[in-house]
C-alpha positions in Angstrom: 13.3 -6.7 -21.0 13.9 -10.4 -20.6 15.8 -9.9 -17.4 13.0 -7.8 -16.0 10.5 -10.6 -16.7 12.8 -13.2 -15.2 13.2 -11.1 -12.0 9.5 -10.5 -11.9 8.8 -14.3 -12.2 11.4 -15.1 -9.3 9.8 -12.4 -7.2 6.3 -13.7 -7.8 7.3 -17.2 -7.0 9.0 -16.0 -3.8 5.9 -14.1 -2.7 3.7 -17.1 -3.4 6.1 -19.3 -1.2 6.2 -16.8 1.5 2.4 -16.6 1.7 2.2 -20.4 1.8 4.6 -20.4 4.8 2.6 -17.8 6.5 -0.6 -19.8 6.0 1.1 -22.8 7.3 2.4 -21.0 10.3 -1.1 -19.6 11.2 -2.5 -23.1 11.0 0.2 -24.4 13.3 -0.3 -21.6 15.7 -4.0 -22.4 15.8 -3.3 -26.0 16.6 -1.0 -25.0 19.4 -3.6 -22.7 20.8 -6.2 -25.6 20.7 -3.8 -27.9 22.5 -3.1 -25.2 25.1 -6.8 -24.7 25.7 -7.4 -28.5 26.1 -4.5 -28.7 28.6 -5.9 -25.8 30.5 -9.3 -27.3 30.5 -8.0 -30.6 31.8 -6.1 -28.7 34.5 -9.1 -26.8 35.7 -11.0 -30.1 36.0 -8.6 -31.3 38.5 -6.9 -34.0 36.4 -5.1 -34.1 33.2 -1.5 -33.8 32.2 1.1 -32.6 34.8 2.0 -28.9 34.3 -1.3 -28.1 32.4 -2.0 -25.5 35.0 1.1 -23.6 33.9 -0.6 -22.9 30.6 -3.6 -21.0 32.0 -2.4 -17.5 31.2 -2.6 -16.5 27.5 0.7 -14.8 28.0 2.5 -17.8 29.1 4.9 -19.4 26.7 5.3 -23.0 26.1 9.0 -22.4 25.8 9.1 -21.0 29.3 6.9 -23.7 30.8 8.6 -25.9 33.6 6.7 -29.1 34.6 6.3 -29.7 38.3 6.5 -33.4 38.8 
């Protein structure tokens, strides 16, 4: 019975840690989305950061973006 309680405690702790990581990831993804939207907005205004026009499509990936200087 003691082993079962220890295992339950370890599992509970792991689940809490995993939920915290998921929450942090969602927050970071929202931040990236906001930055992407801001860059796209700057690009559509004719100024802004070089390469911002590459972020217009929501399916575009930041990893695949190549700046045109």
